[in-house]
ZADO-1210 file (C-alpha; in nm, 4 decimals, padded with zeros to 6 digits):
<atoms>
<atom x="03.5516" y="-01.5957" z="01.0464" code="MET" pos="1"/>
<atom x="03.2958" y="-01.3253" z="01.1219" code="ALA" pos="2"/>
<atom x="03.2269" y="-01.0625" z="00.8526" code="ASP" pos="3"/>
<atom x="03.4368" y="-00.7476" z="00.9039" code="ARG" pos="4"/>
<atom x="03.2266" y="-00.4460" z="00.9994" code="PRO" pos="5"/>
<atom x="03.1738" y="-00.1909" z="00.7208" code="LEU" pos="6"/>
<atom x="03.3495" y="00.1416" z="00.7382" code="ASP" pos="7"/>
<atom x="03.1575" y="00.4501" z="00.8441" code="LEU" pos="8"/>
<atom x="03.0493" y="00.6681" z="00.5528" code="ILE" pos="9"/>
<atom x="03.0874" y="01.0316" z="00.6516" code="THR" pos="10"/>
<atom x="03.0626" y="01.2255" z="00.3224" code="SER" pos="11"/>
<atom x="02.7351" y="01.3293" z="00.1656" code="ARG" pos="12"/>
<atom x="02.9201" y="01.3089" z="-00.1651" code="ARG" pos="13"/>
<atom x="02.9555" y="00.9343" z="-00.1373" code="ASN" pos="14"/>
<atom x="02.7941" y="00.7613" z="-00.4413" code="PRO" pos="15"/>
<atom x="02.5650" y="00.5688" z="-00.2019" code="LEU" pos="16"/>
<atom x="02.3797" y="00.8954" z="-00.1204" code="VAL" pos="17"/>
<atom x="02.2998" y="00.9599" z="-00.4844" code="ALA" pos="18"/>
<atom x="02.1824" y="00.5988" z="-00.5258" code="GLN" pos="19"/>
<atom x="01.9452" y="00.6302" z="-00.2382" code="LEU" pos="20"/>
<atom x="01.8205" y="00.9717" z="-00.3342" code="ARG" pos="21"/>
<atom x="01.7401" y="00.8398" z="-00.6862" code="ALA" pos="22"/>
<atom x="01.4886" y="00.6099" z="-00.5175" code="LEU" pos="23"/>
<atom x="01.2800" y="00.9069" z="-00.4138" code="HIS" pos="24"/>
<atom x="01.1526" y="00.9143" z="-00.7775" code="GLN" pos="25"/>
<atom x="00.9701" y="00.6569" z="-00.9815" code="ALA" pos="26"/>
<atom x="01.2346" y="00.6698" z="-01.2579" code="LYS" pos="27"/>
<atom x="01.5091" y="00.5834" z="-01.0129" code="GLY" pos="28"/>
<atom x="01.3057" y="00.2985" z="-00.8608" code="ARG" pos="29"/>
<atom x="01.2457" y="00.1548" z="-01.2111" code="ARG" pos="30"/>
<atom x="01.6097" y="00.1850" z="-01.3152" code="GLU" pos="31"/>
<atom x="01.7458" y="00.0216" z="-00.9955" code="GLN" pos="32"/>
<atom x="01.4579" y="-00.2184" z="-00.9354" code="GLY" pos="33"/>
<atom x="01.4644" y="-00.1105" z="-00.5701" code="LEU" pos="34"/>
<atom x="01.2333" y="00.0508" z="-00.3172" code="LEU" pos="35"/>
<atom x="01.3449" y="00.2901" z="-00.0414" code="LEU" pos="36"/>
<atom x="01.2019" y="00.2063" z="00.3042" code="LEU" pos="37"/>
<atom x="01.2454" y="00.4603" z="00.5823" code="GLU" pos="38"/>
<atom x="01.2358" y="00.3837" z="00.9476" code="GLY" pos="39"/>
<atom x="01.2710" y="00.0964" z="01.1985" code="THR" pos="40"/>
<atom x="00.9142" y="-00.0281" z="01.1572" code="HIS" pos="41"/>
<atom x="00.9432" y="-00.0896" z="00.7847" code="LEU" pos="42"/>
<atom x="01.2741" y="-00.2766" z="00.8336" code="LEU" pos="43"/>
<atom x="01.1022" y="-00.4931" z="01.0966" code="GLN" pos="44"/>
<atom x="00.8180" y="-00.5603" z="00.8578" code="GLU" pos="45"/>
<atom x="01.0566" y="-00.6649" z="00.5839" code="VAL" pos="46"/>
<atom x="01.2260" y="-00.9181" z="00.8180" code="LEU" pos="47"/>
<atom x="00.8878" y="-01.0412" z="00.9551" code="ARG" pos="48"/>
<atom x="00.7637" y="-01.1063" z="00.6097" code="LEU" pos="49"/>
<atom x="01.0716" y="-01.3104" z="00.5271" code="GLY" pos="50"/>
<atom x="01.1902" y="-01.0617" z="00.2633" code="LEU" pos="51"/>
<atom x="01.5637" y="-01.0062" z="00.2157" code="ARG" pos="52"/>
<atom x="01.6769" y="-00.6397" z="00.1977" code="PRO" pos="53"/>
<atom x="01.9365" y="-00.5369" z="-00.0567" code="GLU" pos="54"/>
<atom x="02.0981" y="-00.2901" z="00.1785" code="ARG" pos="55"/>
<atom x="02.0499" y="-00.1538" z="00.5351" code="ILE" pos="56"/>
<atom x="02.1989" y="00.1915" z="00.6086" code="VAL" pos="57"/>
<atom x="02.1966" y="00.3284" z="00.9617" code="ALA" pos="58"/>
<atom x="02.3618" y="00.5819" z="01.1931" code="THR" pos="59"/>
<atom x="02.5928" y="00.4547" z="01.4684" code="PRO" pos="60"/>
<atom x="02.3414" y="00.5714" z="01.7296" code="GLY" pos="61"/>
<atom x="02.0613" y="00.3626" z="01.5676" code="TRP" pos="62"/>
<atom x="02.2941" y="00.0627" z="01.5457" code="ILE" pos="63"/>
<atom x="02.3670" y="00.0844" z="01.9146" code="GLU" pos="64"/>
<atom x="02.0030" y="00.1195" z="02.0159" code="ARG" pos="65"/>
<atom x="01.8919" y="-00.1739" z="01.7975" code="HIS" pos="66"/>
<atom x="02.1704" y="-00.4184" z="01.8576" code="ALA" pos="67"/>
<atom x="01.9317" y="-00.7223" z="01.8617" code="GLN" pos="68"/>
<atom x="01.7739" y="-00.6241" z="01.5307" code="LEU" pos="69"/>
<atom x="02.1173" y="-00.5718" z="01.3794" code="VAL" pos="70"/>
<atom x="02.2259" y="-00.9216" z="01.4864" code="ARG" pos="71"/>
<atom x="01.9199" y="-01.0805" z="01.3288" code="THR" pos="72"/>
<atom x="01.9505" y="-00.8894" z="00.9949" code="ALA" pos="73"/>
<atom x="02.0538" y="-01.1126" z="00.7047" code="PRO" pos="74"/>
<atom x="02.3318" y="-00.8715" z="00.5959" code="LEU" pos="75"/>
<atom x="02.5788" y="-00.6268" z="00.7439" code="LEU" pos="76"/>
<atom x="02.4417" y="-00.2847" z="00.8237" code="VAL" pos="77"/>
<atom x="02.6216" y="00.0006" z="00.6502" code="GLN" pos="78"/>
<atom x="02.7064" y="00.2703" z="00.9139" code="PRO" pos="79"/>
<atom x="02.6684" y="00.6311" z="00.8004" code="VAL" pos="80"/>
<atom x="02.6954" y="00.9658" z="00.9716" code="ALA" pos="81"/>
<atom x="02.3703" y="01.1368" z="01.0653" code="GLU" pos="82"/>
<atom x="02.4236" y="01.4056" z="00.8036" code="ALA" pos="83"/>
<atom x="02.4644" y="01.1395" z="00.5303" code="VAL" pos="84"/>
<atom x="02.1447" y="00.9557" z="00.6310" code="LEU" pos="85"/>
<atom x="01.9557" y="01.2871" z="00.6446" code="ALA" pos="86"/>
<atom x="02.0752" y="01.3647" z="00.2919" code="ALA" pos="87"/>
<atom x="01.9601" y="01.0288" z="00.1593" code="ALA" pos="88"/>
<atom x="01.6145" y="01.0274" z="00.3389" code="ALA" pos="89"/>
<atom x="01.2874" y="01.1888" z="00.2261" code="THR" pos="90"/>
<atom x="01.1691" y="01.2757" z="00.5739" code="THR" pos="91"/>
<atom x="01.2773" y="01.5811" z="00.7716" code="ASP" pos="92"/>
<atom x="01.3558" y="01.3792" z="01.0838" code="SER" pos="93"/>
<atom x="01.4550" y="01.0272" z="00.9861" code="PRO" pos="94"/>
<atom x="01.4759" y="00.7799" z="01.2790" code="ASP" pos="95"/>
<atom x="01.8205" y="00.6534" z="01.1809" code="GLY" pos="96"/>
<atom x="01.7769" y="00.3704" z="00.9377" code="VAL" pos="97"/>
<atom x="01.7057" y="00.3266" z="00.5638" code="LEU" pos="98"/>
<atom x="01.6428" y="-00.0095" z="00.3840" code="THR" pos="99"/>
<atom x="01.6389" y="-00.0924" z="00.0157" code="THR" pos="100"/>
<atom x="01.4335" y="-00.3848" z="-00.1111" code="LEU" pos="101"/>
<atom x="01.4224" y="-00.5375" z="-00.4575" code="ALA" pos="102"/>
<atom x="01.0788" y="-00.4970" z="-00.6252" code="THR" pos="103"/>
<atom x="01.1057" y="-00.8493" z="-00.7610" code="GLY" pos="104"/>
<atom x="01.0754" y="-00.9916" z="-00.4044" code="THR" pos="105"/>
<atom x="00.7255" y="-00.8492" z="-00.3551" code="LEU" pos="106"/>
<atom x="00.3995" y="-01.0554" z="-00.3805" code="PRO" pos="107"/>
<atom x="00.2800" y="-01.1115" z="-00.7327" code="ASP" pos="108"/>
<atom x="-00.0689" y="-01.0011" z="-00.8280" code="ALA" pos="109"/>
<atom x="-00.1973" y="-01.2446" z="-01.0819" code="GLY" pos="110"/>
<atom x="-00.4920" y="-01.4430" z="-00.9521" code="GLY" pos="111"/>
<atom x="-00.7486" y="-01.1869" z="-00.8487" code="GLY" pos="112"/>
<atom x="-00.8711" y="-01.3881" z="-00.5502" code="GLY" pos="113"/>
<atom x="-01.2120" y="-01.3712" z="-00.3799" code="GLY" pos="114"/>
<atom x="-01.1824" y="-01.0113" z="-00.2585" code="PHE" pos="115"/>
<atom x="-01.0244" y="-00.7304" z="-00.4628" code="VAL" pos="116"/>
<atom x="-00.9969" y="-00.3577" z="-00.3981" code="LEU" pos="117"/>
<atom x="-00.9888" y="-00.1477" z="-00.7227" code="ALA" pos="118"/>
<atom x="-00.8812" y="00.2155" z="-00.7011" code="LEU" pos="119"/>
<atom x="-00.9529" y="00.4693" z="-00.9768" code="ASP" pos="120"/>
<atom x="-00.6872" y="00.7442" z="-00.9988" code="GLN" pos="121"/>
<atom x="-00.6419" y="00.7831" z="-00.6255" code="LEU" pos="122"/>
<atom x="-00.4017" y="01.0765" z="-00.5932" code="GLN" pos="123"/>
<atom x="-00.3017" y="01.1366" z="-00.2250" code="ASP" pos="124"/>
<atom x="-00.0130" y="00.9118" z="-00.1039" code="PRO" pos="125"/>
<atom x="-00.1504" y="00.9305" z="00.2532" code="GLY" pos="126"/>
<atom x="-00.4892" y="00.8081" z="00.1513" code="ASN" pos="127"/>
<atom x="-00.3445" y="00.5256" z="-00.0588" code="LEU" pos="128"/>
<atom x="-00.1180" y="00.4150" z="00.2240" code="GLY" pos="129"/>
<atom x="-00.4102" y="00.4158" z="00.4716" code="THR" pos="130"/>
<atom x="-00.6278" y="00.2226" z="00.2263" code="LEU" pos="131"/>
<atom x="-00.3566" y="-00.0432" z="00.1793" code="LEU" pos="132"/>
<atom x="-00.3254" y="-00.0893" z="00.5531" code="ARG" pos="133"/>
<atom x="-00.7038" y="-00.1244" z="00.5934" code="THR" pos="134"/>
<atom x="-00.7200" y="-00.3623" z="00.2957" code="ALA" pos="135"/>
<atom x="-00.4597" y="-00.5949" z="00.4517" code="LEU" pos="136"/>
<atom x="-00.6486" y="-00.5895" z="00.7848" code="ALA" pos="137"/>
<atom x="-00.9695" y="-00.6803" z="00.6010" code="ALA" pos="138"/>
<atom x="-00.8193" y="-00.9811" z="00.4219" code="GLY" pos="139"/>
<atom x="-00.8180" y="-00.8299" z="00.0674" code="VAL" pos="140"/>
<atom x="-00.6471" y="-01.0665" z="-00.1746" code="ASP" pos="141"/>
<atom x="-00.5277" y="-00.8101" z="-00.4302" code="GLU" pos="142"/>
<atom x="-00.5338" y="-00.4342" z="-00.4931" code="VAL" pos="143"/>
<atom x="-00.5706" y="-00.3030" z="-00.8471" code="TRP" pos="144"/>
<atom x="-00.4744" y="00.0557" z="-00.9241" code="LEU" pos="145"/>
<atom x="-00.5789" y="00.2588" z="-01.2374" code="GLY" pos="146"/>
<atom x="-00.3098" y="00.5325" z="-01.2455" code="GLY" pos="147"/>
<atom x="-00.2914" y="00.7696" z="-00.9564" code="GLY" pos="148"/>
<atom x="-00.0283" y="00.7749" z="-00.6794" code="ALA" pos="149"/>
<atom x="00.2739" y="00.5421" z="-00.7085" code="ASP" pos="150"/>
<atom x="00.2266" y="00.2752" z="-00.4372" code="PRO" pos="151"/>
<atom x="00.6021" y="00.2384" z="-00.4172" code="TRP" pos="152"/>
<atom x="00.6876" y="00.5923" z="-00.3246" code="GLN" pos="153"/>
<atom x="00.8269" y="00.6315" z="00.0272" code="PRO" pos="154"/>
<atom x="00.5297" y="00.8333" z="00.1635" code="LYS" pos="155"/>
<atom x="00.2811" y="00.5572" z="00.0644" code="VAL" pos="156"/>
<atom x="00.5133" y="00.2866" z="00.2062" code="LEU" pos="157"/>
<atom x="00.5235" y="00.4783" z="00.5408" code="ARG" pos="158"/>
<atom x="00.1527" y="00.5469" z="00.5514" code="ALA" pos="159"/>
<atom x="00.0738" y="00.1790" z="00.4844" code="SER" pos="160"/>
<atom x="00.2935" y="00.0781" z="00.7782" code="ALA" pos="161"/>
<atom x="00.4288" y="-00.2079" z="00.5726" code="GLY" pos="162"/>
<atom x="00.0976" y="-00.3298" z="00.4195" code="ALA" pos="163"/>
<atom x="00.2218" y="-00.2334" z="00.0746" code="ALA" pos="164"/>
<atom x="00.4910" y="-00.4957" z="00.1082" code="LEU" pos="165"/>
<atom x="00.2477" y="-00.7742" z="00.2010" code="ALA" pos="166"/>
<atom x="-00.0350" y="-00.7047" z="-00.0467" code="LEU" pos="167"/>
<atom x="-00.0239" y="-00.8155" z="-00.4086" code="PRO" pos="168"/>
<atom x="-00.0584" y="-00.4962" z="-00.6063" code="LEU" pos="169"/>
<atom x="-00.1391" y="-00.4559" z="-00.9806" code="ARG" pos="170"/>
<atom x="-00.0962" y="-00.1096" z="-01.1101" code="ARG" pos="171"/>
<atom x="-00.2248" y="-00.0113" z="-01.4562" code="GLN" pos="172"/>
<atom x="-00.1005" y="00.3036" z="-01.6266" code="PRO" pos="173"/>
<atom x="-00.4507" y="00.4511" z="-01.6615" code="ASP" pos="174"/>
<atom x="-00.8244" y="00.3944" z="-01.6114" code="ARG" pos="175"/>
<atom x="-00.8568" y="00.1911" z="-01.9357" code="HIS" pos="176"/>
<atom x="-00.6215" y="-00.0740" z="-01.8019" code="GLY" pos="177"/>
<atom x="-00.8266" y="-00.0929" z="-01.4872" code="LEU" pos="178"/>
<atom x="-01.1419" y="-00.1187" z="-01.6808" code="GLN" pos="179"/>
<atom x="-01.0125" y="-00.4242" z="-01.8691" code="ALA" pos="180"/>
<atom x="-00.9311" y="-00.5935" z="-01.5366" code="LEU" pos="181"/>
<atom x="-01.2782" y="-00.5174" z="-01.4073" code="LEU" pos="182"/>
<atom x="-01.4478" y="-00.6606" z="-01.7190" code="GLU" pos="183"/>
<atom x="-01.2428" y="-00.9839" z="-01.6867" code="ARG" pos="184"/>
<atom x="-01.3337" y="-01.0079" z="-01.3138" code="ALA" pos="185"/>
<atom x="-01.7020" y="-00.9683" z="-01.3910" code="SER" pos="186"/>
<atom x="-01.6874" y="-01.2288" z="-01.6592" code="ALA" pos="187"/>
<atom x="-01.5255" y="-01.4732" z="-01.4115" code="SER" pos="188"/>
<atom x="-01.8147" y="-01.4313" z="-01.1682" code="GLY" pos="189"/>
<atom x="-01.7066" y="-01.1482" z="-00.9338" code="HIS" pos="190"/>
<atom x="-01.9700" y="-00.8995" z="-00.8255" code="GLN" pos="191"/>
<atom x="-01.8477" y="-00.5401" z="-00.8905" code="LEU" pos="192"/>
<atom x="-01.9520" y="-00.3014" z="-00.6149" code="VAL" pos="193"/>
<atom x="-01.9480" y="00.0798" z="-00.6429" code="ALA" pos="194"/>
<atom x="-01.9974" y="00.3232" z="-00.3600" code="THR" pos="195"/>
<atom x="-02.2328" y="00.6198" z="-00.4069" code="LEU" pos="196"/>
<atom x="-02.3121" y="00.9271" z="-00.1961" code="VAL" pos="197"/>
<atom x="-02.6281" y="00.8649" z="00.0048" code="GLU" pos="198"/>
<atom x="-02.9336" y="00.9914" z="-00.1738" code="GLY" pos="199"/>
<atom x="-02.7651" y="01.0156" z="-00.5125" code="SER" pos="200"/>
<atom x="-02.9239" y="00.7043" z="-00.6577" code="ALA" pos="201"/>
<atom x="-03.2429" y="00.5215" z="-00.5593" code="GLY" pos="202"/>
<atom x="-03.1070" y="00.1748" z="-00.6430" code="GLU" pos="203"/>
<atom x="-02.8187" y="00.1990" z="-00.3945" code="ALA" pos="204"/>
<atom x="-02.8539" y="00.0023" z="-00.0654" code="ILE" pos="205"/>
<atom x="-02.6847" y="00.0447" z="00.2729" code="PRO" pos="206"/>
<atom x="-02.3548" y="-00.1390" z="00.2477" code="TYR" pos="207"/>
<atom x="-02.4352" y="-00.3947" z="00.5151" code="TRP" pos="208"/>
<atom x="-02.7337" y="-00.5287" z="00.3140" code="GLN" pos="209"/>
<atom x="-02.4968" y="-00.6603" z="00.0431" code="LEU" pos="210"/>
<atom x="-02.3701" y="-01.0212" z="00.0584" code="ASP" pos="211"/>
<atom x="-01.9987" y="-00.9392" z="00.0763" code="TRP" pos="212"/>
<atom x="-01.9038" y="-01.3069" z="00.1142" code="THR" pos="213"/>
<atom x="-01.9408" y="-01.3564" z="-00.2631" code="GLN" pos="214"/>
<atom x="-01.6313" y="-01.3044" z="-00.4871" code="PRO" pos="215"/>
<atom x="-01.6197" y="-00.9294" z="-00.4866" code="THR" pos="216"/>
<atom x="-01.4387" y="-00.6331" z="-00.6412" code="VAL" pos="217"/>
<atom x="-01.4905" y="-00.3079" z="-00.4510" code="LEU" pos="218"/>
<atom x="-01.4423" y="00.0041" z="-00.6658" code="LEU" pos="219"/>
<atom x="-01.3362" y="00.3337" z="-00.5122" code="LEU" pos="220"/>
<atom x="-01.2790" y="00.6550" z="-00.6967" code="GLY" pos="221"/>
<atom x="-01.0603" y="00.9663" z="-00.6968" code="ASN" pos="222"/>
<atom x="-01.0714" y="01.2012" z="-00.3977" code="GLU" pos="223"/>
<atom x="-01.2215" y="01.4876" z="-00.5931" code="GLY" pos="224"/>
<atom x="-01.4038" y="01.3440" z="-00.8910" code="ALA" pos="225"/>
<atom x="-01.5069" y="01.0122" z="-00.7460" code="GLY" pos="226"/>
<atom x="-01.5477" y="00.6986" z="-00.9493" code="LEU" pos="227"/>
<atom x="-01.5422" y="00.7566" z="-01.3253" code="HIS" pos="228"/>
<atom x="-01.8739" y="00.6916" z="-01.4920" code="PRO" pos="229"/>
<atom x="-01.7237" y="00.4354" z="-01.7318" code="ASP" pos="230"/>
<atom x="-01.6159" y="00.2283" z="-01.4297" code="LEU" pos="231"/>
<atom x="-01.9256" y="00.2890" z="-01.2254" code="ALA" pos="232"/>
<atom x="-02.1366" y="00.1606" z="-01.5123" code="SER" pos="233"/>
<atom x="-01.9684" y="-00.1801" z="-01.4869" code="LEU" pos="234"/>
<atom x="-02.0843" y="-00.2238" z="-01.1242" code="ALA" pos="235"/>
<atom x="-02.3808" y="-00.4538" z="-01.0762" code="GLY" pos="236"/>
<atom x="-02.4208" y="-00.3414" z="-00.7159" code="HIS" pos="237"/>
<atom x="-02.4237" y="00.0052" z="-00.5676" code="ARG" pos="238"/>
<atom x="-02.3954" y="00.0791" z="-00.1918" code="VAL" pos="239"/>
<atom x="-02.4078" y="00.3741" z="00.0350" code="THR" pos="240"/>
<atom x="-02.2650" y="00.4543" z="00.3755" code="ILE" pos="241"/>
<atom x="-02.5438" y="00.6254" z="00.5658" code="PRO" pos="242"/>
<atom x="-02.4115" y="00.9140" z="00.7820" code="HIS" pos="243"/>
<atom x="-02.5115" y="01.2521" z="00.9260" code="SER" pos="244"/>
<atom x="-02.6116" y="01.5234" z="00.6799" code="ALA" pos="245"/>
<atom x="-02.3585" y="01.7512" z="00.8585" code="ALA" pos="246"/>
<atom x="-02.1015" y="01.6455" z="00.5955" code="VAL" pos="247"/>
<atom x="-02.1685" y="01.5912" z="00.2270" code="GLU" pos="248"/>
<atom x="-01.9381" y="01.2954" z="00.1810" code="SER" pos="249"/>
<atom x="-01.6589" y="01.0933" z="00.3513" code="LEU" pos="250"/>
<atom x="-01.2906" y="01.0891" z="00.2721" code="ASN" pos="251"/>
<atom x="-01.2184" y="00.7857" z="00.0555" code="VAL" pos="252"/>
<atom x="-00.9808" y="00.6324" z="00.3117" code="ALA" pos="253"/>
<atom x="-01.2317" y="00.6756" z="00.5851" code="VAL" pos="254"/>
<atom x="-01.5166" y="00.5327" z="00.3732" code="ALA" pos="255"/>
<atom x="-01.3178" y="00.2234" z="00.2832" code="ALA" pos="256"/>
<atom x="-01.2962" y="00.1127" z="00.6444" code="GLY" pos="257"/>
<atom x="-01.6541" y="-00.0052" z="00.7022" code="PRO" pos="258"/>
<atom x="-01.6856" y="-00.1313" z="00.3506" code="LEU" pos="259"/>
<atom x="-01.3753" y="-00.3498" z="00.3592" code="LEU" pos="260"/>
<atom x="-01.4360" y="-00.4789" z="00.7097" code="LEU" pos="261"/>
<atom x="-01.7998" y="-00.5662" z="00.6436" code="GLU" pos="262"/>
<atom x="-01.6930" y="-00.8740" z="00.4461" code="ARG" pos="263"/>
<atom x="-01.4771" y="-00.9802" z="00.7462" code="TRP" pos="264"/>
<atom x="-01.7723" y="-00.9306" z="00.9781" code="ARG" pos="265"/>
<atom x="-02.0149" y="-01.1331" z="00.7545" code="GLN" pos="266"/>
<atom x="-01.7657" y="-01.4150" z="00.7173" code="GLN" pos="267"/>
<atom x="-01.7073" y="-01.4395" z="01.0905" code="ARG" pos="268"/>
<atom x="-02.0848" y="-01.4220" z="01.1524" code="GLN" pos="269"/>
<atom x="-02.1348" y="-01.7216" z="00.9231" code="ARG" pos="270"/>
<atom x="-01.8877" y="-01.9314" z="01.1093" code="THR" pos="271"/>
<atom x="-01.9392" y="-01.8189" z="01.4697" code="THR" pos="272"/>
<atom x="-02.2942" y="-01.6837" z="01.4722" code="GLY" pos="273"/>
<atom x="-02.4167" y="-01.3300" z="01.5564" code="PRO" pos="274"/>
</atoms>
């Protein structure tokens, strides 16, 4: 016998609203062991990655517009009134669906891999989400974070367009934890690469002159202060991104693009030729 459809929740005082709103904050995510994913695209990414959501909450209008997606979901969708969904969401204009996902189902970061992105105290959720999306596109194996923005907050998850669900992430509480990871990576044979502002150091080379196909950890720093000197001192390689003098420096999320994708370019060139 088919599962009986769930009853429509119409009250914003329903306990479900408080449970979902608690996931806006890191404390609530830790206590429940859940992430809050907002929007159709993130639900589609969860299903594409073979992850099983804990709960799907949607308005009747969304359910009607996405009947095929509802049929393929691994659990019943909980219908809620639009006012209820709006009360539970973080965005001003939610598109009609919220998904919760257990943190224990996400990829485990434990091996390091041949290409690692290490971020020192990155603060802006939009920058972090964009970086994670670029890292996934560039074939990064793991991302290490030394403090900074919580990668599981809804704004980062939205900005990453689902990349945060596919990338193994290892978050240390502060810079010292990140430094310990970097020291172990260096001892295991990874080259540590720091990015400097062009003209700030004579030993830095244009990023394309580095052999990125070697086991590599790329270090990127805070939006305002840049990479902390204690971490920069660990790097055996320093690269620059040459650009017009019309701007002093590039946004960290923008700068990461050519750096991360250069490894991809060099690897393809080795296998397919120039």
